[in-house]
N, C-alpha and C positions, 0 to 999 in steps of 0.2 A: 504493500500500500504506500502511495506517495505521501510525503509530509503535507499536512494541511496548512495553508496560510492562516495565521492567527485571526485575521479580520474576517475570514469567510464565515458564513452562516452554516448551520447544521440542519439537515433534513432527516427525519426518522420515518421510515415507511410503516405501513399498517402491520400490526402484529409484531413490531420490532424486526421486520424482515430485512431491513437494510438501514444503513446510515450513509449519508452522502453530504459532502461539503460543497457549497456553491458560492460564487462571488456576491458581495453585498448589494451590488447594483442589479442583480437578478431578482425577479419576483416569483414567489411560490403561489401557485393556484391549484385548486381542485376542480377537475373537469370530469363529469360523468363517472365518478368513482375512481378516476386515475389522477395522479399528480402531474403537474406540469411546471417547468421552470422556464421563465421568459426573460431575456435581456430587456432592460428598460428602453423604450422607444423603438422597438423592433417587432416585426411580425414573426420572427423566428421563435421557436420554442423547443424544449426537450420534454417529450411525454414519457412518463414512467408508468408502465403497466406491470402489475404483479399477477401471476397465474399459478394457482395451486391445482395439481392434477393427481388423480388417484392411480397409483401404480397397478392396482388390481384390475383396472379396466383394460379390456383388450384394445388393440390398435396402437398405432405409432404415437410417440410422445409429440406434443405440439412443438412447432419450430417457427422460425421467422417466415418461412414461405406461407404459412397459414395467415400471417398478418399481411404480408405483401399482397396476397390474393384478395384482401378486402378493399384495396385501392380500386376505384373505378377504372383507372388506367395506370400502367407503369411501363417504364422503358429503361434501357441501359442499366439493367440490374447486374451488379458485379459483386462477387464474393471476395472478401478480404481476409487476411490472416488474423488470427486471434491475438497475436502479440504476447505481451507479458502479463496481461490482466488475469488475476486469479479468478477462476470460475467462468471465464468467458468461453462460450461454446460456439458462437457464431457471430460474424460481423458482415453485414451486407449494405451496399449503397446502391442508389439508383435515382430515378426521377419518377414523380407521380403527378397525375392530374386528379384533383379532389372533387371536381365538378361531376354531378350525376350524369349518366349517359343520356344523350339526346338523339332524336330521330336523325337518320342518315342525311336528310336534306339540310337540317340545321347545321350539321358539321361543315357544310360548304361555306357558311357565313361566320361561324364562331371558332376562333382559334383557341386551342386548349392552353390553359395556364399551367405550365409545368413547374413543379417545385422539387428542389433537391432534398434528398433524405439519406440518412445513415442510421442503421439499426445495430444495436449491440445486445446480444442475449447472454445472460448469466444464469447458470443452473447450479442449484444446491439441493440435492435430494429431490423432493417433490415440488420444489419451488422454482419457478422460472420468472426472471425479472428482465423486462425488455425496455431499453432506452431508445427513443427515436428522436433524432435531431431533424427538424423540418424547417426549411426556409425558402424564400423566393429569390429571384435574381440568379446571378452567377454563383457557382459553388464557392462557399466562403471557407477557405482553408484555415483562416485564423479562428473562426468560430468553432470549427470542428476540432482544432487543436485545443481550444479552451474546454470544450466538452470532454475531450479525452483526459485533460488534466483533472476535471471533476470526477470522471470515472476512476481515475487513479486513487481517489480517496475513498472509494466504495468499500464498505465493510458489510459482509453477510455472515450471520452466525453459522458455526459449523453444523449445528442442528437447528434448523428453522422451526419456530413454533407452529403448531397446528393452527389452522384458521378457526375462528370462533365456533362454527357449526361442528367441526370435527372434535374440538376440545369439549364441547357440550356432550357429544356422544360418548367420549371417554369418561367424562364425569358420571354419566348415567351407568356405564358399565362398571365403574368402580363402586358406585352405590349398590348396584345389584349384587356384586360379588361379595362385598363386605357385610351387607345387611339384607340377606336373601329373604327374610321373613317380612320385610316391609315393602309396600308397593312403591316403585320408583318410576318416574316418567319425566320427560322434558315438558316444561310449560312454556307459556308465551314470554316474550321480552327477556330472553336469555336467562331463564330460571329453571331450577331443578326441583321437582316436587318429590319429597321423600316422606312417606308415612303421614301425609296430611300437612306437612310443613313445606314452606317454600324457601329455597336458597337462591339468592341472586348471585349469578356467576361472574358478574362484571369485574369486581375487584380481584377475585381469584385469577381471572384471566390476565389481568394487568400484571400480577405477580408472576404468573407462569411464563409469560413471553420473555421475561428477563432471565429466568432460570428454568429452562425447559426440563432439565434433569430432575427437578424437585416436584414433579406433578403430584405424586401421592403425599409428599410432605406438606404441600400447600393445601390440598383438598381434604385429606382424611381427618385432620383435627376438626375441621368445620362440620363435616358430616357426622362425626361422633358427637359433637356438641348438640347438633340438631336432634339426634336420637335421644340424648340424655334429657334435653329440655322437654321432650314429649312425655317423659315420665314424671315431670314435676306436677305437684298438686297446687292448690290455690295458695298454700303458704309460700311457695316460690314465685308463682306468677302474680299474686296480689298480696305481697307481704305488708305487714303493718309498717307505718312510717318509722317507728322507733327502731325497727330491725335494719333499715337501710339508710337512715338519715345521714350518717357520716360517710356514706358511699355514693351519695348523689353528686354527679359531676356535670358540668356543661359540655356540650359537644357541638362544634360547628358542622354545618351540613349544607350542601347546595339547596337553595330555596326552591327551585323548580322541581327537583327530585323529591323533596319533602312533600310539597303540595300535591304532586301527581301520584306518588306511590304510598306515602305514609301520612295522610292528612290527620290520622287519629293520634299521632305523636304530639305530645305537648311541646310547644315552641312558639317562636315569633321571628319575623323577618329582621335582618340586621342590615348590613351594607354590602355593596358589590355583589349582589346575587347570593348572599349567604344568609343562613338562618341559624338561630341558636336553639338547639334541642337539649334534652336532658337524659342522662343515662344513669343506671345503677351499675357501679363497678363491681365485677366479680373476680378481680385479680387477673385471671387469664382471658377474660372476655367481659363484655358489658351488654346490657339490654336497655332499650329505650323506654322512657316513661310515657304512658298513654294519657290522654286527657281524662279518661274515666278514672284512672288510678289516682291522678293528682286530685281530682274532685273527691274521691273516696277518702284521701288523706286530709281533706279540708284545706288544701293549699291553693292560693291564687298563683298565677304565673309569676308575679313579682316576688312572692315569698319563696317559691321554688327556685327562682333565679338567685336570690340572696343566699340560700342554703348552699347551692351548687358552687357559687363563687367563693364562699368561705372554705368549702372543702378543697377547691382548686388551690387556694393559697396554702392550705395545710399540706397538700400533696407535694408542692414544690419546696416546702420547708423540710420535709422528710427526705425528698429526693431532689436536691438542688439542680437547677439547670446550668450546665456548663456551656459557655458561649465561645464560639470561634470568632475572632475579631481580625479584620483587615484594615489597613490604613498606613499612614506615614508619620514620621516624626514631626514633619512640618505642619501637616493638616490634622493630625490626630486620627482617631478611629472613624472610619467612614462606612464600614459594612459589618454587620453582625448576623450570626445564625446559630441555632442550637448545635452543640457539639455532638449530640447523639439523638436518634429518633425517640419519640415518646408519643403515645396516643393523645396526650393532652397538650402537646407543644403549641399547636395553633390556638388553642383556647386561652393561652396566656394573654392573648391580645384583648380579652374581655376584662382583664384586671387593670384598673386605673393606676394603682401603685406601680405595676410592672411597666406600663407605658411611660409613666413619669420617669422611671429609672432609665429607660432606653433614650428618651429625649435628653436627659441630663448627661448621659454618657457620651452622646455624639454632639451635644451642644446645640440642639435645635430640632427642627421638624424632620420626620423620616417618611420615606416611602417603603411600604412593606408588601412583599409578595407572599401569598399563602396558597401555593399550588396544591398542597395536600395536608391531610390531618396531622402528620407527624413532623412537619417541617415548615419553617418560614425563613425569609431572608429580609433583613432591614438595611436600608441604605440611606445615608444622610442626604437630605435634599441639596446640600452644598456640593455633593459629588455628582455633578450633572453628567460628567463623562461616563460614569458607571451606570447611570440609571437605565439607559436604553439597553445596555448589555444585560442587566439583571432582568428587565422586562421580558426580553427574548428568552432568557433561561427559564423564567417562571412559566411562560407559555409552553415551552418544551416539556418542562417537568410536569405540568398539569396534564399533558397528553400521556405521560408515562407512569405516573405514580399510582400506587395501589388504591388509595382513598382520596380521589381528587376533590378539591374544593372549588377553586376559581382561578382563572387565568388573568383576572383583573387585579390591579394594584390598589392598595389602601394608602391613605395619607393620614399620618399621625401628627397632630398639632396640639397646642395647649387647649384647644376647644374640644378635642376628642378624636374620634375616628370617622373618616368619610372615604368615599371612593376617589382615587387619583385619576382624573380623566386624562386620557392620552390625546392631546390636542393635535398630534401629527396624524392620527388615524383618519 
């Protein structure tokens, strides 16, 4: 793999199937389920298509000729060498007319608009990744050389993750094998139904695509917990307040997911598309407090919030948060982040004393990214050069983390917390 220029951006493919660096003046787009990279001010683009195929199916594996055949017209097709690129199986160039076929007599008056293209096909196990450079005018050798430079940064995992639908089938098979006495089936919206309970597979899939060799290690504890919870009585599902009061904790959650999937969970909207919910901590797991349970306890939402924040403060007194700090001797600390993951790291932003300490430490206002439950990054508003870099990293982490929260940034001032609007967007 070629060394990546430090100022280049990073693109991660679906299911973590690839990583590719590209110049900062190129724009990333999504088109009909495929990614595209486009130089600013140009009609040229590089399309990126990912194809997963089943080895058990009969017939030849897909290749570039299958894609070339989709062009309405093509000419001057030439196969090139694969060079030194790891995993490159085919490289073909040619010209294509993208206009739909017309009647023979119209062709007398309409001259085809031919475009130059070059395709590269990379293969790893059942994964095929096709990069297609397409542009008008004369063949642009400099543009092709830059595209090859980008392909030199391409990273494909040794064992690509299964796509979501295959992963779900493997989850079902694992549940049926480990718990044969319980009915197991796949439900809607990427869920597994096991013995009357529903398990959302979304976060487990995010963890799996980063460590494909830990499939059972990721899934089996969750399946076991689901089965154990089904054996709980009302003492566990509707405990008295005194039994759980010191284990009530706040939990940030995406507001749209809360309202659409779990509207019966006690909570309230916060900022930047986030909501504040409440959980009962069970040491190795937690479960969410429902509206009816809070009502049974005789607690208003404000009272529940006050108890949870007090417990949050106590949690970090017994388990202090270690912060990693970046900065310079001249300007002082400019960026802070937790030194290790914790399920309640992001919730610390609900603590006014904690926010005051952060502002005091950097000497002013902060921008904070909260891509996931276990992590946040705080940047001094004085460090303008770092802000856009951090914003891009937050957006990337949001797409990859196990428990995603938001790709938007927060602004911490003496007045409290609000959303930091990206005026360049």
